[in-house]
N, C-alpha and C positions, 0 to 999 in steps of 0.2 A: 165717311168712306165705308162701304159695306164690307163687313167682315167675311172673309172666305172660310169655307169649311174644308179641312184636309182630312182625308182618310187613307190609312195604309191599305193597299190592295193586295190581298192574298190570293194565290192561285191554288185551286184544289186538285190540279193534275199537272203532269209534266209537259203537256203540249196543248196550249190553247190555240185553236185554229184561227185563220183569217176571219172566217164567218162569225165565230164567237166574239172576236174583238169588235167586229163591225156592229154586231147586235148590241154589244156593251155601249158603244158610242151612241147609237140611236136611242137606247133606253135612258141613259144618263142625260142626254141632251134634252129629252122631254121633261125629266125632273127639273133640270136646270132652267128651262124656259126659253122662249123664242128670243133671238138676238143676244142671248147671254152665252158667254164662252166658258169652257172649263178646260182643265189641263190634266194630261196623263204625264207623270214625272217618273223617270227611272233614275235611280242612284246607283252608281257603280263603286265598289270598294274591293280591290283585289279581284277575287273570283266570285264575288257575291253581287246579286242584283236585287234591289228593293223597289217595289212599285207603289206609287201613290196617285191619288186622284184629288184634284183641287176644284171645288165647285162653289157656286153662290148659294146653294141650298143644302139642307141636310139630307143625307142619303141613309136608307136602312142598311143594316149590316148584311142582310141577305136580300137580294133583289129577285123578285119572281121572274122565272124564265132565264136566269143567268146562274146556273149551278156551278160554273167554273170559277166564280169570283165570290170572295167574302171581304167585307170592309170593316175597318175599325178606326174610330176617331183618333187622331194624333196631331202632332205639329211638326213641321219641318221648315227649314229656311234655306233657300237656294241663293248662293252669292251671285252678284252681278259679274258678268264677264267684261273685260276691258274693251274688246272690239268684236264685231261680227262680220263674217264673210260668207259668201254663198258657196255651196258645195253640191255637186251632182253625184248622186249614188244610183247604182243600177236598180231598176224597178223591182226586181224580184229579191232584193237584198233584205235580210232582217237586221236587227240592231247589232247582232254579233258579227255578221259579215261586214257591216259598215265599220264597227269598232276595230276589227282586225286590220282592215285596209288602211284606216287612218293611222293606226299605231305603227304599221309597217312603213307607211310613208313619212314617218317621223313627225307626225302632227302633234304628238303628245299622248297623254293618257285620257281616255274618255271618263269623265266624272259624272255628267248628267245628260239625260235626254229629256226634252220637254216638248210634248205634242199639245198644241192648243187647238181646240175644236169649238166651232161656233155654228149654230143652226140659223140659216137664212131661208125663210119659207120652208120648203120641204127638202132642202139640200144642206149637207154638212160641209163646212169649209175647214181646211186643215193648215196648220203651220207647224213645222218640225225644226227644232233647234238642238244641236249637240254642243255641249260645253266641254272643251278639251283643256287639259292642264299641261303646260310645258314651261319649264324653268320658273315654277311658282307663279306663272301668269295664266289666267283663264281667258280662252279665246272661244267665241261662239261661231258655229258653222250652221248656216241656214240651208236646210236641204230643199232642193227644187225637184219637181216632178217625182214626188214620193207617194207611196201608199201606206199610211200609218198602220193599218191593220196588218199589212205584210211585215212592216218593220217590227211590230210587237210579237208576231207569231214565231216564237223561238221554241224549237223542239229540244227540251233539256235531256231527252233520252240520247240524242246524238251529241249534244254539248255536255258530256258528262263531267268535264273539268270545271263547269260553272254551277253555282248554287243559287237557286231562287228562293225567296222566303215563302215557303208554303204556309197554308193556313195552320195556325197553332192548334194543338189538341185542345178541344173544349168539351164540356159536359153538356148533355142534353137536359136542359133545365126548363123546358116549356111549361111543365106543370108547377114550377116554383115561382113563376113571375108574379102571381097574385099576392105573395107574402112580402114583396119588396115595395119600397117607396123611394122617392127622390129627396127625402128629408133626412139629413144626417144627425139631427138633434137626438141625443139619447140612443143612437143606434149602436149595434155591436160591431158589425162588419160592413165594409164596402164590398159589394158583391160583383164578381166578374160575370156580367150578363152577355158577354160576347158569345155568339153573334146574334143573339135574339133581340137585344135592346142597345141603343146608343145612349151614351151619357152615363151619369153616376147614379147607382141605385144602392139602397141600404136595407139591412135587416135590423129590426128592433124587437124588443120583447113583447110588444103588443100584438104582433102578427103571427105568433105561433105559441104552442104549448110548451113553455119552459119548465113547468112544474111537474115534469115526469122525470124518471131516472135518466141521467146523462153520463157520458164518458168523454173525457178530454185527454188525449194522448199527444205527446210531442217531445222530441229530444231537447236536451239542455240548450237554451238560447233561442229556441224556435218561436217563442211567444206564448207558451202555454200559461205561465203564471200571470203574465200581464192580462191575458184574456179572462182568467178567473177574477182578477181585480176589477176589470172593466165590467164584467157581468154583474158583480155585486154592487159596484158603484152606480150602475144604471138602475138597478132595483131601488137603491137608496134614494136616488133623485126623483123617483116617481111617487107622489103622495099616496096613491092607491096601493102600490106595492108595499110601501113601508108600513102601512096600516094592516095589511093582510098577511105579511110574511115575516118570518124570523130566520136568520141565517146563522148556522153553526159551522165553523171551519176548524179542521184539524190540520195544522201546518207543521210538519216535521222539520222543516228547514228554517223556521222562524224568520221568514222573509216577507210574508204578506203584511205583517204589522207595519213594515216600512212603506208599503204601497197604499193600504187602505185602513191602517190601524186608527187613523184619525176620525173615522165615521162609526167606530164601534168600540167594543170593550175587549181588552186583551188579557188573557189568562196565561201568564208565563211561569208561575210558581216560584218567582224569585223573592216574593215576600208574601206574608199572610194576606195583605190587601189584594194582591193580584193572583189569588189562588181560589180553588173551589174544593169542596170536600169530595174526595174521590171515593169515599167509603160510605156515602149516605145510604142508610139501610131503611127498609120498609118491610114490615112483617106481612103485609098484604100479598097474597098469592106468592108464597115463598117457592112453590114448585117452579113457576116460570122463572123467577130470579135465579134459582139454583141451576136450571138448564142453561141460562145465559152465561152464568159464571163458569160452568163446565166447558161451554164452547170457547170462552175466553182462554181458560187455562190450557185447553187442548192445543190452541194455536200458539200459546206462549211457551209451552214446555216441549213441543216438538216430539222428537223420538223417545223422550223419557216418559211420555204419556202412555199408560197401559190400563188394563181393566181393573187391576187391584188398586192402583193409585186412584183411579176414578171413583171406586167405592169409598175410599177414605175421604176424598174431596167432597163427594156428593153429600155424605152424612154430616161432615164438618160444616159445609156451607149451610145446610138446612138448620143446623143447631145455631150457628152464629147469626144468620139472617132472621130467624124467628125471634131471636132475642135482641135484634137490632144492634149488634156489637161487632159486625164484621170489619176486620182490617187484618193486615198481614201479621201484626204482633199477636193478636188474639187467635189467629189461625194456628200459629206455632204453639200457643199455649194449649189449645184444644187437643193438639196431636201429642204434645210432650208432657203436659202438666196434668197429672191425674186429679189433683184437688180442684184445679180450675174447671176441668171438664165435668167432674161430678157436681160441682156447685151450679154450673149452667144447666145441667140435666135436671137437677132438683128444682131450680127456679122455673124451668119451662115444662115441667112434667105434665101439667094439665093441658098444654096446647100442642105438645109434640106428638106426632104419630108414634105408636108403640114400636114400629120398625126402627125408628131412629134410636130409641132407648135400648132396644135389644141389640142393635149393632154394636154400640159402644160397650155394652156389658158382656158381650160374648165374642163376636167375630173380630172386633178391632184388636183385642189383645193377641189373638192368634196371628193376624196379619202383621202386627208390629214385631212379634217375636220370630216368626218364620220367614217373612217376606219384607224385612226392613229395607233392603236394598232396592226393591221394586216399588213398594207401596208408600214408604215414609221418606227415605233419604232424598229422592228428587224434589219432594215438596219443601223440605227443610233447606236444601241447597238453593232453591229458587227464592225462598223467603229471605235467606241470608243476603243474596245478591240485591234484593230490592230494599232491604232495611237500611243499607248504608246510604241510600238517597234520602235527603231530608223530607222531600215531599210525601214519602210514604210513612213518615213518622208523625204526621200532623193531621189527625182526623177531627180536630176541633175548630176547623176553619168555619167562619160564619157563612160565607157565600156558598150556595149550592148551584148545581147546573140549572135546575128549573128556575131559580130566582134570576140568574143573570140572563137567561133566555127571555123571560117575561119582561125584564127591565130594559133590554137593549136589542135593537134591530140586528146588529152584527156582533157575533161573539167568536173571537179567534183563540183557539187553544194553540198557543205558540210554543213549540218544543224545539230547542236547539239540539238536534240529533248529534252533532259533532261533539257536544259537551256531555250530553246525557248517555249517549250510546244507543245502539239499536234496540237492545232488550228493554231498557227503561222506557224509551220512546214508544215502543210497541205496547208495553204494559199500561202506561198512562192513557194512550189512545184507546186501548181495549176497555179500560174502566169507564171512560167517557161514553163509548159506544154502548156498553152494557147499561149504564144509567139512563142514557137517552132512550134506548129501546124500551126499557121498563116503563119510563114515563109516558112514552107514546102509547103503549098498551093500556095505560090507565086514562088516556085522553086528557093528559095534564094541560095541554096548550090549546088555546082557542084560535090560534093562527097556524097557517101552513108552515112547516119547518123544511128549509132547504139545508141539507146536510152535505157539506163539501169535505171530501177527504183527499188532500193532496198527497202525492207520492204513495199511492195505495199499496204498492209492492212492499214498502217499508213497514206499514202498520197493519197489513192484512191479517185478519183472523176470521174464523167461521161465522162470527156475528154479522159480518158484512153480507153474507149470503142471505141471512134472515132479513136484513134491511131491504135488499133488492126484491125478495119474494113477497114480503109482507108489509113493509112500511107504508106503501101507498094507501092502504085501507085505513091507516092511522093519520092520514094527512101529512105525510112526510115523503119528500123525494130526495134522492141521493145524486150527488155529482162526484164521480170517481175520476181522479186525475193522476197521471203518472208519466214518467219518461219511457218506460219499457213495458209494453203490454205482455211480452213473452216471459217476464219475470214473475208474474202472478200465477197462482195455482190453476190447474186445469178446472177444478171445481168452481172457482170464482169466474174464470173465463166463460164457462158454460152458463153461469148465472147472469153474467153481463149480456151475453148473446140473447138470452131468453127474456130479459127484463128491461134492458136499456133501450130507450126510444131515440134520444138525441145524441148524435155523435159530433164532436168537434176534433178533427184530426189535423194536427200540425205535422211538420216533417218528422218522419219516423224511420226506423231501420227497415231494411228489406224484409227481415223475418217478421217484424210486427206488421208491415204493410200487407204481407201475404195472408196474415190472419184477419186483419181488419177489413179488407175488401170484400170478404164473405158476408159481412154484416151490413154493408151499406149498398144501396141501389145506385151504382155509378155506371152511366152509359156514355161511351165516347163515340159519337157518330162516325168519325172518319177512321177510327182504328180501335174497335171495341174488343181488345184482347186483355187477358189477365195480366200479361207482362206490361202492357201500357198503363193499366190501372195502378200497378205496383210502382211504376216509374213516376207517375203523378204524385203519389204520396211521399216518395223518397226524394223528389226534386223540389219540393215546396220551398220557397224562400222564407226568410224570417218574417213572422206575422201572417203569413199565408196559411189558410187552413181549408180543409174540405168539410162541409157541414151536411149532415143528414138529420132533418128535424121532423117533428110531428105537428101536424096542424089539424085540429078537430078530429083526432082519431085516425088520420090518414098519414102514412109515412111518405114524405115527398122524396123525389130523387135527389141524389147528392149534388151540391153545387160548391163553387169555389169562392172564397172571400178573403179579404185582408182586414185585420183588426184595426179599428179606429184608434186615433191618438188618445192617450190617457195620461192625465196629470196626477201624479201621486198625491195621496192625502195621508201622510205618515202619522204614526202615533206620536203624540207629544208627551214626554215624560214630565210629570208635575213635580212640585217640590217634595211631596211625600212619596214620590216614586224615583227619586234620584238614583242613578246607577252608582254602584260603588266605585271608588277610585281604584284604578288598576295598580298592581304592585309596581309596575314600571313607572307610573306617574308619581307614586309615593317616593320612590327612590330618587326621582329627578328633583324633588323638593328638599332633599337632604343636603346640607352644606358641610363639606369636609374641611377641617382645619387641622392638618396633621400635627402642627406644632403645639396646639392647645387642647387636644382631646386625648383621653386615654383609650387604650384598646378596648376596655370594658364598655365605655360609653359609646364608642364607635359601633361595637357589635349591637348594643341595645338600640341605637338609632337606626341601624340597618335592618333589624328584624321586624317581621310583621306577623301579628297573631291572626290566625285564620278565623274569621267569624263564621258562624253557621249560615249557610246559604238561605236559610228560611227565617232570618231575622225580621222582626216586624219593623 
């Protein structure tokens, strides 16, 4: 039995005339073929009417010469009525007139209207059946002496109490069709091609330039994190990509390791094995390294940062970096310990610029004595805050950032923000960014680096602006992701607008939508207003997103898609990475026997000595 094709029929205006319906019958019958019938089906639900067309052939979404109609593939099922009787309606009646008369005559509620049309030679033959429901029973009424085009011609301007299903808002994506295909293997999203193409079409990484700067924004639960995992996993499954790319991810929520940790290496700083040296120093081009460190501290210290403090940091950084001894402990010693400072100055005397030596021998003492509250105290307070965290007290870790990047396709810097706090999370992220940018400038890697920063508002610092403006020339592209675009600084927003090519926007707030629509070329043929564009971004369902991508240097118009299914590949904790038993679990294992145990032994059994979080 030949499978029938069903399309939902959308009206593009409130009154489709008799002549327009008649033209629709003629055109569709020619598509459908001689002696083949097709059906127009109307479904009624309360005050709503939905239109469908059922044919033996496939129909395009937009039919030339029929601007009042748009079609979209769908499926419906019309139940069979128990019996059919004949009914005569007035010739000039439309379906609403007939519906009202039948219901007033206590025939029941109109549920369906089915018009069957068949071409015989050059003439069209019609049969019209109405299906009424009364007392949970369906009864068919076969209309006689009716004109289907008149029946369908309802003026919804006059019948304002009724709602027809108008054409949904869609984006003009004519120029994007060439980047899509009908193969969902390794694809990122299923694309809504309505009304330009019928069927399922997909976007995969082979069809556009993903190695440019990208931005992913979406509220919690909208699908943003899953999309990041899907993007990385698709890269990993392609042999060409895995050979030519390396991915570094900063994850402040420590969630991605549960989704894609199994395909890469996770740095969580819970042990020496799963850590990297955050203070790897290199004396080459100390000026560049100093500027990056100043950018980092400017972002970390916020309002405490000032010109006097910057002079102290600049010269201290240069001294420590040139001697390859930079860490927070030694930064404190350079500032507070005269003997340590003089010893470093003596050791580096031949390589240090005279201005560094002069600063510490003259100006530094004056700043320390007269401007301690401005120039010294904020630095010491910051170091005190950082030094209580074990990760900042271990600069003898074997693994370095460049080593793990070269050894692994995917590298996740997994930071549990809820445990570490915002300040520590931001500091670790900043140190990773500083090291990576320094390595990029030295052309350390022979593969393209994709640098993913999740929750960019949490870890933002001025180094990110350098990444966006300069990293491409060092074969590195950034993917910035976050829940709230409006929470990042104006400087970073401007840099995103100037440098980001690809946008993946999931459901966002109205404020964020108002900003983001300015950056993407989104055209809505039937209602191209700013308010409608904002509404599209705020009304997206989970996993739906608006994409604006770059293909061969050309920015394509925005289109809508839904992320494909993704099966997690979680990180597996090995024997040497076993997580510590929680205090709660330890207590569960204690057996109490009040009659045979002393209070001293009970307290000893209940106590737990806290181990250093950085145990090997």
